[in-house]
C-alpha positions as CSV (number, residue, x, y, z in Angstrom):
1,M,127.9,115.4,97.5
2,T,125.9,113.4,95.0
3,E,122.3,112.7,95.8
4,D,121.9,108.8,95.3
5,L,118.4,108.5,93.8
6,F,118.7,104.6,93.5
7,R,118.7,104.1,97.3
8,A,115.0,105.1,97.6
9,D,114.0,103.6,94.1
10,S,116.2,101.0,92.4
11,Y,113.8,101.2,89.3
12,L,114.5,104.6,88.3
13,R,116.3,104.6,84.9
14,S,117.0,108.2,84.3
15,C,117.2,111.6,86.1
16,E,118.1,115.2,85.2
17,A,121.2,116.3,86.9
18,T,124.0,118.9,86.9
19,V,127.5,118.3,86.6
20,T,129.3,119.5,89.9
21,A,132.8,118.5,89.3
22,V,135.2,116.7,86.9
23,N,138.2,115.2,88.5
24,E,141.7,114.9,87.3
25,R,141.0,111.6,85.8
26,G,138.0,112.8,83.9
27,G,135.5,111.2,86.1
28,I,132.0,113.3,86.2
29,V,130.4,114.1,89.4
30,L,126.7,115.1,89.4
31,D,124.6,116.6,91.9
32,R,122.1,113.6,91.7
33,T,122.2,110.2,89.9
34,V,120.5,106.9,89.2
35,F,123.9,105.2,88.8
36,Y,125.0,102.7,91.4
37,P,128.8,102.9,92.3
38,T,130.8,99.9,92.5
39,G,130.6,98.5,96.1
40,G,129.4,95.5,98.3
41,G,130.2,92.9,95.8
42,Q,128.1,94.7,93.0
43,P,129.5,96.3,89.8
44,G,128.9,99.8,89.1
45,D,126.3,101.0,86.5
46,T,127.0,101.7,82.9
47,G,125.0,103.8,80.7
48,R,125.1,107.4,79.3
49,L,124.8,111.0,80.0
50,R,122.7,113.0,77.5
51,L,123.3,116.7,76.9
52,G,121.1,119.3,75.8
53,D,122.8,119.5,72.2
54,G,122.0,115.9,71.6
55,R,125.5,114.7,72.4
56,E,126.0,111.5,74.4
57,I,128.8,110.5,76.8
58,R,129.1,106.8,77.3
59,I,129.7,105.7,80.8
60,V,131.6,102.4,81.3
61,T,131.4,102.3,85.2
62,T,130.4,104.3,88.1
63,V,132.6,104.3,91.3
64,K,132.7,105.9,94.7
65,G,134.5,109.2,95.0
66,D,137.0,110.8,97.6
67,S,134.0,111.1,100.1
68,P,131.2,108.6,101.3
69,T,128.7,110.9,99.4
70,E,130.3,111.4,96.2
71,I,129.7,109.2,93.1
72,V,132.0,109.4,90.1
73,H,130.7,108.5,86.4
74,V,133.6,107.1,84.5
75,P,133.3,107.9,80.7
76,A,134.4,105.7,77.9
77,E,138.1,106.3,76.6
78,G,138.1,109.3,74.2
79,E,134.9,110.9,75.5
80,T,134.9,114.6,76.2
81,A,133.5,115.7,79.7
82,P,130.9,118.3,79.9
83,G,131.7,121.5,81.8
84,V,130.9,122.2,85.4
85,G,127.3,123.5,85.5
86,A,126.2,121.7,82.6
87,T,122.7,120.0,82.6
88,V,122.5,116.3,81.7
89,T,120.2,113.4,81.6
90,A,121.7,110.4,83.4
91,E,120.3,107.1,81.9
92,I,121.5,103.7,83.0
93,D,121.7,100.4,80.9
94,W,118.4,99.0,82.5
95,E,118.7,95.4,81.5
96,P,122.1,94.6,82.9
97,R,121.3,96.7,86.1
98,H,117.7,94.7,86.4
99,R,119.7,91.4,86.3
100,L,122.1,92.6,89.1
101,M,119.0,93.7,91.2
102,R,117.5,90.0,90.7
103,M,120.8,88.3,91.6
104,H,121.6,90.6,94.4
105,T,118.3,89.7,96.1
106,C,118.8,86.1,95.4
107,L,122.0,86.2,97.3
108,H,120.1,87.5,100.1
109,L,117.8,84.6,100.1
110,L,121.0,82.2,99.7
111,S,122.2,83.5,103.1
112,A,118.8,82.6,104.6
113,V,118.8,79.2,103.2
114,M,122.5,78.8,104.5
115,P,122.6,80.6,107.8
116,Y,126.2,80.5,108.0
117,P,128.9,83.5,108.5
118,V,129.4,84.8,105.0
119,T,133.4,85.5,104.0
120,G,132.9,86.9,100.6
121,G,130.5,87.4,97.7
122,Q,130.1,88.8,94.1
123,V,127.0,89.8,92.2
124,S,127.7,89.6,88.4
125,D,125.6,89.8,85.5
126,G,123.6,86.5,85.3
127,K,125.3,84.9,88.2
128,G,126.5,85.4,91.8
129,R,128.2,83.6,94.6
130,L,128.7,83.8,98.4
131,D,131.4,82.2,100.4
132,F,130.6,80.6,103.7
133,D,132.9,79.9,106.8
134,L,132.4,76.2,107.2
135,P,134.4,73.2,107.1
136,E,132.0,70.8,105.3
137,L,128.7,71.2,103.4
138,E,126.6,68.3,103.5
139,T,123.7,69.8,101.5
140,G,123.8,69.3,97.8
141,K,123.4,71.6,94.9
142,E,119.9,70.2,94.0
143,E,118.8,70.7,97.6
144,I,119.9,74.3,97.8
145,S,118.4,75.1,94.5
146,E,114.9,73.7,95.4
147,A,115.1,75.8,98.7
148,L,116.0,78.8,96.9
149,N,113.3,78.4,94.3
150,R,110.7,77.9,96.8
151,L,111.4,81.1,98.4
152,I,111.5,83.0,95.2
153,A,108.2,81.6,94.3
154,G,106.8,82.6,97.5
155,A,106.6,86.3,96.1
156,H,108.0,87.8,99.4
157,P,108.3,91.7,99.4
158,V,111.8,93.2,99.5
159,T,111.8,96.5,101.6
160,A,114.3,99.0,102.7
161,D,114.7,100.7,106.1
162,S,117.6,102.3,108.1
163,I,119.0,102.4,111.5
164,S,121.6,104.4,113.2
165,D,125.3,103.5,113.3
166,A,124.9,103.1,117.1
167,E,122.0,100.9,116.9
168,L,123.9,98.5,114.4
169,D,126.7,98.4,116.9
170,A,124.4,97.3,119.3
171,R,123.0,94.7,116.9
172,P,126.1,93.1,115.4
173,E,124.1,89.9,114.6
174,L,122.6,91.8,111.6
175,V,126.0,91.8,109.8
176,K,126.4,88.3,108.0
177,T,129.3,89.4,105.9
178,M,132.8,89.0,107.6
179,S,134.9,90.5,104.9
180,V,132.6,93.6,103.8
181,Q,131.3,95.8,106.4
182,P,128.1,97.9,105.9
183,P,128.4,101.1,104.3
184,R,128.6,103.9,107.0
185,G,129.7,107.5,107.1
186,V,126.3,109.4,107.0
187,G,124.9,108.6,110.2
188,R,122.4,105.9,109.1
189,V,122.9,102.5,107.7
190,R,120.5,100.9,105.1
191,L,118.8,97.8,106.1
192,I,117.2,95.5,103.4
193,R,114.2,93.2,104.6
194,V,113.0,90.2,102.7
195,A,109.7,89.6,104.5
196,D,110.7,87.5,107.6
197,L,113.1,85.6,105.9
198,D,116.3,87.9,105.7
199,L,117.2,91.2,107.3
200,Q,120.9,92.7,106.9
201,P,122.5,96.0,106.2
202,C,123.2,96.5,102.5
203,G,123.6,99.5,100.1
204,G,123.0,97.6,96.8
205,T,120.0,97.6,94.5
206,H,117.2,94.9,94.8
207,V,113.9,93.9,93.1
208,A,110.8,94.8,95.2
209,N,109.4,91.2,95.3
210,T,111.3,87.8,95.2
211,A,109.0,86.4,92.4
212,E,110.8,89.0,90.1
213,I,114.1,87.0,90.6
214,G,112.9,84.2,88.2
215,P,114.1,80.5,88.8
216,V,117.6,79.9,89.6
217,E,120.1,77.0,90.0
218,V,123.2,76.4,92.0
219,R,126.0,75.8,89.4
220,K,128.7,74.6,91.8
221,I,129.9,74.3,95.2
222,E,133.6,74.7,95.6
223,K,136.1,74.2,98.6
224,K,138.1,77.2,98.8
225,G,140.4,76.6,101.6
226,R,139.9,74.6,104.8
227,Q,137.2,76.7,106.2
228,N,135.6,78.0,103.1
229,R,132.9,76.9,100.8
230,R,132.0,78.8,97.5
231,V,128.3,78.5,96.3
232,T,127.8,79.9,92.9
233,V,124.0,80.6,91.6
234,V,123.0,81.4,88.2
235,F,119.6,82.2,86.5
236,A,117.8,79.1,85.1
237,D,116.4,81.4,82.5
238,P,118.6,84.6,82.2
239,S,116.6,86.6,79.8
240,P,113.0,87.3,81.1
241,S,112.1,90.9,80.4
242,A,112.0,93.6,83.1
């Protein structure tokens, strides 16, 4: 089991940890981590593990392990994994992670602006997209951009809570995504609330206030099949400091 510190605090950049396993592919498992593993349309974190002797192990991605509670840190090719029991400092690459947090939160707002079933999505560094189940979309890029930026500028708080698996089963309307199911397996499902604008299960990392997202624009709207419309959002200013 890996204690996922990022669930409680997405702003943690580093932590002390102990190596509990190294798998057959060289992936490193820690007892606790600030690294988010690939999932829910969000890529895994990159960063480094610092050892007590000053050596650094570059981490090129982070993935889920064989169990729902195991997180695997994938080292760069040629790196030598530390031994089980070694103490390390796990440190993420903060700037790309913060951009992912901003964009992931933005996509929650996009699903509020466009209240249609979501068939897919992807969070990337500097851009993101949602696919919606609808035959036609009469709203244009400029209108959607304006609506998004109004919500962002409203400085709405973003908070996390949780409900049981059974409670979620009783409230299926909370699940907006048709293709990706909420992370289960530990008895509780994490909910992300954006003020009174949006509430849905999500295991990703988010900013604490919508104002932190910054201005965005809808780059394009594409037709992806008879019943699918893809909306791609980018940062209007991709480089504000965290």
